[in-house]
C-alpha positions as CSV (number, residue, x, y, z in Angstrom):
1,M,104.5,-30.2,43.9
2,S,106.8,-27.8,45.5
3,G,108.1,-27.3,49.1
4,S,111.2,-29.2,50.6
5,P,111.1,-33.3,50.4
6,A,109.7,-33.6,53.9
7,V,107.3,-31.4,53.4
8,R,105.4,-32.1,50.0
9,H,102.7,-29.8,48.3
10,Y,99.7,-31.8,46.2
11,R,96.6,-30.1,44.6
12,S,94.0,-32.8,43.1
13,G,93.0,-31.7,39.7
14,P,90.5,-34.2,39.1
15,A,87.0,-34.7,40.9
16,G,86.0,-38.6,41.0
17,P,88.0,-40.5,43.4
18,R,89.3,-43.1,40.7
19,D,91.0,-40.2,38.5
20,R,91.9,-38.3,41.5
21,G,93.7,-41.1,42.8
22,R,95.6,-42.2,39.6
23,D,96.4,-38.2,39.3
24,F,98.4,-38.5,42.6
25,G,100.0,-41.8,42.1
26,A,101.4,-40.3,38.9
27,A,102.6,-37.6,40.1
28,H,104.3,-39.4,43.6
29,P,104.7,-43.1,42.4
30,D,109.0,-43.2,43.6
31,A,107.5,-41.9,47.0
32,I,104.7,-44.6,47.3
33,A,107.1,-47.1,46.5
34,A,109.1,-46.2,48.9
35,T,106.6,-46.0,51.6
36,A,105.6,-49.7,50.4
37,G,109.3,-50.8,50.7
38,M,109.4,-49.5,54.4
39,Y,106.4,-50.8,55.7
40,A,106.9,-54.0,53.9
41,A,110.4,-54.5,55.9
42,L,108.2,-53.3,58.9
43,F,106.0,-55.7,59.1
44,E,108.4,-58.6,58.5
45,A,110.7,-56.7,61.1
46,T,107.5,-56.9,63.3
47,A,106.3,-60.7,63.1
48,G,109.7,-61.8,62.8
49,R,109.4,-63.6,59.6
50,P,108.1,-63.1,55.7
51,V,104.6,-61.4,55.2
52,D,102.2,-61.8,52.8
53,M,101.6,-57.8,52.2
54,L,99.1,-58.5,49.3
55,A,97.0,-61.0,51.4
56,H,96.4,-58.2,54.0
57,G,96.1,-55.6,51.6
58,R,93.4,-57.6,49.9
59,E,91.4,-58.0,53.0
60,A,91.7,-54.3,54.1
61,L,90.6,-53.5,50.3
62,A,87.4,-55.8,50.7
63,A,86.6,-53.9,54.3
64,I,87.4,-50.5,52.7
65,R,85.4,-51.0,49.8
66,R,82.1,-52.3,52.3
67,F,82.7,-49.0,54.4
68,S,83.3,-46.8,51.7
69,A,83.3,-47.5,47.9
70,A,84.9,-44.1,46.7
71,S,87.7,-45.0,49.4
72,A,88.1,-48.3,47.1
73,S,88.0,-46.6,43.8
74,E,90.5,-43.9,45.0
75,I,93.2,-46.4,46.4
76,A,92.8,-48.3,43.3
77,G,93.1,-45.4,41.1
78,I,96.4,-44.0,43.5
79,A,97.7,-47.7,42.7
80,E,97.4,-47.7,39.0
81,G,99.1,-44.0,38.6
82,A,101.7,-45.6,40.9
83,G,102.2,-48.7,39.2
84,L,101.7,-50.9,41.8
85,P,99.2,-53.2,43.4
86,A,95.6,-52.3,44.8
87,E,96.1,-54.6,47.8
88,T,99.6,-52.4,48.0
89,I,97.9,-49.1,48.8
90,A,94.8,-50.5,51.1
91,A,97.7,-52.5,53.3
92,L,99.5,-49.0,53.5
93,N,96.0,-47.7,54.3
94,A,95.6,-50.8,57.1
95,R,99.3,-49.9,58.0
96,T,98.2,-49.3,61.8
97,E,95.8,-52.7,62.1
98,I,98.7,-55.2,60.0
99,L,101.3,-53.8,62.4
100,G,98.7,-54.7,65.5
101,L,97.8,-57.9,63.8
102,L,101.7,-59.0,63.5
103,G,101.9,-58.4,67.2
104,A,104.0,-54.9,67.6
105,A,103.8,-54.4,71.1
106,Q,103.2,-51.0,71.2
107,P,101.9,-49.5,67.7
108,S,103.3,-45.4,67.3
109,E,101.5,-44.4,64.3
110,C,99.7,-41.3,63.8
111,S,96.9,-40.4,61.5
112,T,95.9,-37.1,60.4
113,V,92.6,-35.3,59.1
114,V,92.3,-32.1,57.6
115,R,89.5,-30.3,56.7
116,L,90.1,-27.5,54.0
117,G,86.9,-25.5,54.5
118,G,86.2,-23.0,52.3
119,P,87.6,-19.4,51.4
120,G,88.2,-17.6,54.7
121,E,87.7,-20.7,57.1
122,V,90.1,-21.8,59.5
123,P,91.4,-25.3,58.2
124,E,90.2,-28.0,61.4
125,I,93.0,-30.5,62.0
126,G,92.7,-33.9,64.0
127,R,95.2,-36.7,64.8
128,A,94.8,-40.0,66.6
129,H,98.1,-41.5,67.8
130,V,98.0,-45.7,68.3
């Protein structure tokens, strides 16, 4: 990893989803744990009560697994590498949906997808603000 704390650069070595996730989780355990803590607090502040983040994460992981076994495997790997439950990582992936379920008046999340392409190709970037 290089760059400032606001801009992280990471290049994955392993090719398989679980190994790639484990590699990423092991490279960023503190940042992932801090993010999980921040969202746990945000979920509770939004709901105005304690929230079982793991229960929401379990539901999200089941939906992710139905959609893409490879994505669920990568999430499990990230969790292993970071030393967290897979349900925590799944809850982070489903944060916008969880905030909506908890009654967020105006969710203000952004998802970004980047397709790097091959050598000489211009990257394609897409964002969804909700």
